[in-house]
VOGU-3710 file (C-alpha; in Angstrom, 3 decimals, decimal comma):
1> mnsisgfqyf> -0,111/-0,036/0,132  1,367/3,461/-1,038  1,298/6,620/1,227  -1,593/8,229/-0,676  -3,927/4,893/-0,426  -2,786/4,667/3,230  -3,795/8,161/3,815  -7,246/7,140/1,959  -7,822/4,238/4,063  -6,864/5,947/7,394
11> fgryrqfeqt> -9,560/8,651/6,667  -11,949/6,435/5,233  -11,773/4,566/8,527  -11,980/7,842/10,576  -15,182/8,755/8,730  -16,819/5,389/9,545  -15,804/5,845/13,048  -17,194/9,449/13,511  -20,455/8,407/11,696  -20,780/5,593/14,126
21> khdafvsfld> -20,166/7,899/16,992  -22,712/10,512/15,393  -25,221/7,761/15,120  -24,835/6,587/18,916  -25,436/9,853/20,145  -28,323/10,446/18,034  -29,692/7,217/19,160  -28,908/8,017/22,839  -30,993/11,559/22,209  -33,948/9,835/21,039
31> rvrpkmpilm> -34,194/7,307/24,241  -33,497/10,288/26,520  -35,560/12,965/24,984  -39,122/11,580/26,102  -37,743/11,326/29,733  -36,374/14,939/29,873  -39,399/16,710/31,265  -39,205/13,845/34,215  -35,834/14,220/34,825  -36,008/18,146/34,642
41> eavrqeemes> -39,105/17,814/37,187  -36,945/15,828/39,458  -34,106/18,115/39,408  -36,382/20,976/40,170  -37,747/19,157/43,129  -34,340/18,143/44,504  -33,254/21,958/44,436  -36,501/23,037/46,290  -35,914/20,668/48,937  -32,130/21,419/49,425
51> aprfnvfral> -31,482/24,743/47,640  -27,833/23,455/46,983  -26,778/26,998/45,612  -28,599/29,262/48,283  -25,647/30,851/50,198  -27,022/33,428/52,863  -24,030/35,429/52,889  -23,971/35,868/48,976  -27,600/36,621/49,170  -27,058/39,458/51,426
61> gierreddlh> -24,172/40,634/49,141  -21,805/40,681/51,857  -19,321/37,714/50,690  -16,267/39,794/50,256  -16,657/42,547/52,868  -14,305/42,252/55,562  -15,880/44,634/57,962  -19,546/43,256/57,555  -18,694/39,778/57,314  -15,324/38,149/57,804
71> tpilahlldp> -13,883/40,022/60,988  -17,318/39,825/62,686  -17,786/36,245/62,352  -14,422/35,121/63,456  -14,700/37,585/66,513  -18,024/35,829/67,452  -16,823/32,201/66,709  -13,745/32,678/68,707  -15,364/34,508/71,735  -16,227/31,612/74,473
81> saqhaqgtlf> -18,927/33,609/75,758  -20,592/34,519/72,720  -24,114/33,467/71,664  -22,978/30,490/69,764  -22,968/28,772/73,250  -19,919/26,388/71,927  -17,689/27,705/74,693  -13,712/27,217/73,446  -14,707/24,808/70,729  -13,739/27,079/67,865
91> lrnffdvvrg> -11,155/28,984/69,960  -9,413/25,655/70,638  -9,348/24,481/67,026  -7,845/28,089/65,822  -5,116/27,611/68,286  -4,223/24,227/66,977  -4,103/25,551/63,479  -1,824/28,433/64,724  0,420/25,542/66,782  0,894/23,929/63,575
101> yepttpeatl> 2,806/26,665/62,595  4,303/28,211/65,919  4,970/25,016/68,096  5,323/27,709/71,511  1,305/28,003/71,107  -0,347/27,459/74,422  -1,914/23,879/74,993  -5,729/23,892/74,533  -6,285/22,727/78,064  -4,724/26,384/78,956
111> lqnghwtirr> -7,410/28,170/77,088  -10,066/26,885/79,295  -8,589/28,829/82,184  -9,584/32,713/82,898  -11,346/35,028/80,845  -10,832/35,899/77,562  -11,561/39,237/75,657  -12,329/39,486/71,890  -12,252/43,110/70,692  -13,017/44,146/66,897
121> effigaggvv> -11,258/47,241/65,714  -8,924/47,763/68,909  -7,124/50,993/69,311  -3,616/50,891/70,063  -3,035/55,092/69,987  -0,444/55,991/67,597  -0,237/52,509/66,261  -3,626/52,431/64,899  -6,430/50,317/64,928  -5,989/46,378/64,774
131> dlllenarqk> -9,175/44,427/62,894  -9,421/41,642/65,968  -7,580/41,224/69,298  -7,931/37,910/71,397  -6,659/38,463/75,082  -6,693/36,472/78,150  -4,903/38,534/80,662  -4,775/35,844/83,493  -2,745/33,533/81,124  -0,904/36,413/79,723
141> tiilienkfd> -1,542/35,538/76,118  -2,582/37,635/73,258  -3,120/37,615/69,421  -3,693/40,682/67,125  -5,208/39,624/63,812  -4,884/42,468/61,049  -7,527/41,164/58,384  -6,721/41,978/54,722  -9,383/40,988/52,428  -9,762/42,963/49,355
151> thdhgdqipr> -7,186/45,489/50,234  -3,325/45,467/51,120  -1,753/46,661/54,400  -0,821/50,365/54,731  1,528/52,855/56,393  4,001/50,075/58,342  0,835/48,422/59,835  2,606/45,036/60,922  5,726/46,903/62,306  3,387/49,149/64,249
161> yhkwlcehrr> 1,642/46,424/65,685  4,744/44,385/66,409  6,012/47,315/68,058  2,901/47,980/70,517  2,819/44,009/71,145  6,647/44,260/72,527  5,937/47,750/74,288  2,552/47,112/75,871  2,573/43,283/76,440  6,240/42,544/76,975
171> hyrwrqliyl> 5,397/40,771/80,171  3,088/38,786/78,597  4,382/34,642/78,148  2,833/34,353/74,664  2,533/37,007/72,224  1,315/36,822/68,468  0,588/38,879/65,562  -1,021/37,416/62,535  -1,762/38,663/59,153  -4,661/37,272/57,638
181> tpdgrkplsc> -5,664/37,145/53,857  -7,736/35,022/51,506  -4,284/33,207/50,326  -2,015/33,844/52,760  0,126/36,298/50,943  3,040/38,502/52,449  2,561/41,927/53,935  3,693/44,996/52,153  5,528/46,162/54,953  7,132/43,994/57,831
191> sgckylrlsy> 10,818/45,377/58,320  11,905/41,929/59,451  9,238/42,051/62,396  7,837/38,485/63,840  4,581/37,858/62,384  2,362/34,838/61,392  0,699/34,443/57,758  -2,683/32,843/57,840  -5,124/32,157/54,893  -8,980/31,744/54,652
201> kediagflta> -8,495/29,090/52,154  -6,268/26,931/54,111  -6,014/27,982/57,758  -9,800/29,567/58,501  -11,352/26,891/56,421  -9,382/24,167/58,439  -10,230/24,957/61,655  -13,704/25,558/61,172  -13,792/22,279/59,605  -12,049/20,437/62,484
211> afpdikaepv> -14,734/22,277/64,656  -17,748/21,418/62,705  -18,452/17,877/63,859  -18,380/18,947/67,591  -20,957/21,986/66,916  -23,942/20,845/69,213  -26,327/23,594/68,048  -28,100/23,113/64,912  -28,251/27,162/63,794  -24,514/27,226/64,786
221> qeivrqylml> -24,016/24,405/62,336  -26,041/25,706/59,496  -24,107/29,482/59,633  -20,595/27,514/59,830  -21,571/25,106/56,735  -22,716/28,212/54,594  -19,459/30,039/55,683  -17,202/26,899/54,662  -19,302/26,746/51,401  -18,491/30,247/50,873
231> lkrwmedgdd> -14,610/29,422/51,437  -14,631/26,553/49,484  -16,127/28,292/46,396  -12,914/30,535/46,504  -10,576/27,557/46,680  -12,314/25,753/43,473  -12,527/28,964/41,605  -9,294/30,574/42,577  -11,118/33,834/43,506  -8,514/35,441/45,713
241> ktg> -8,272/38,908/43,900  -7,018/41,742/45,852  -7,488/45,537/45,395
//
C-alpha cells in the first residue's frame, strides 16, 4: 500500500468511526428526549428541598466585605462567651492551627482557664487600629489579627502592631501577630518583625472544618456550613483577587 492509498484508507476508517459515534449519539438523544421532562422535574424538586446553590452571605451581598462579614464572624466564633454557646470549641481549633506554625502556642487545656477578651477594631493609640484582638490577661496570652481581604496593608501597619505588642504586652508569656488574607500572601511592610501569615482558604477553612463535627447547636452548624461553602467556592474558583 503506497502512502496516498494509506492516507485514504485511514481517513475512510476515521469517517466511519465518526459516523458511528454520531449515530450512537443521535440514538441516545432519541431514547432520553421523552424522559427529559421527568428528569427536569426531579432536579427541580431536589433543588426546592435542598437549595444547593443558596448561601445567605452571598444573598446579602456581603461575601467579600471584611468589616461586615469576615472580621465579625471570626470575632463571634472565637469568643467563648458569645451566643453560639459552644464555649472554647472554635478557639481551641483555631489555636491548633496556629500551633502547626508556631509550636510555642499555648496548649488547648490552658484556653479553658481565665477570661477571654475578644475585641474588634481595637485602638492601640498612635499604632492605629487592629482588626481583631484575642486576649487572656490571666494566662498572659494575646493575639492581634490584621485582616486584609480585598486590600493590602498600608502605613507600616505590621511593624506598628508588632511594636505595640512588644512595648505594651512585653510581660506576657505568649504574644502573636497574625496577618490574615484569602491566600496567605505577604504584607507589603514587615521590616523583619515577627508575625504569622494565615489564609482563609487553608487555615480558617481548616479550623472550622475541624470544629464542625463537635458543634452541638443546629443553627450554628448551618451558619458555619454556609460560611465554609463560601470559602470552598474561592478554593475551587481561585477567587483570591485583591484590590
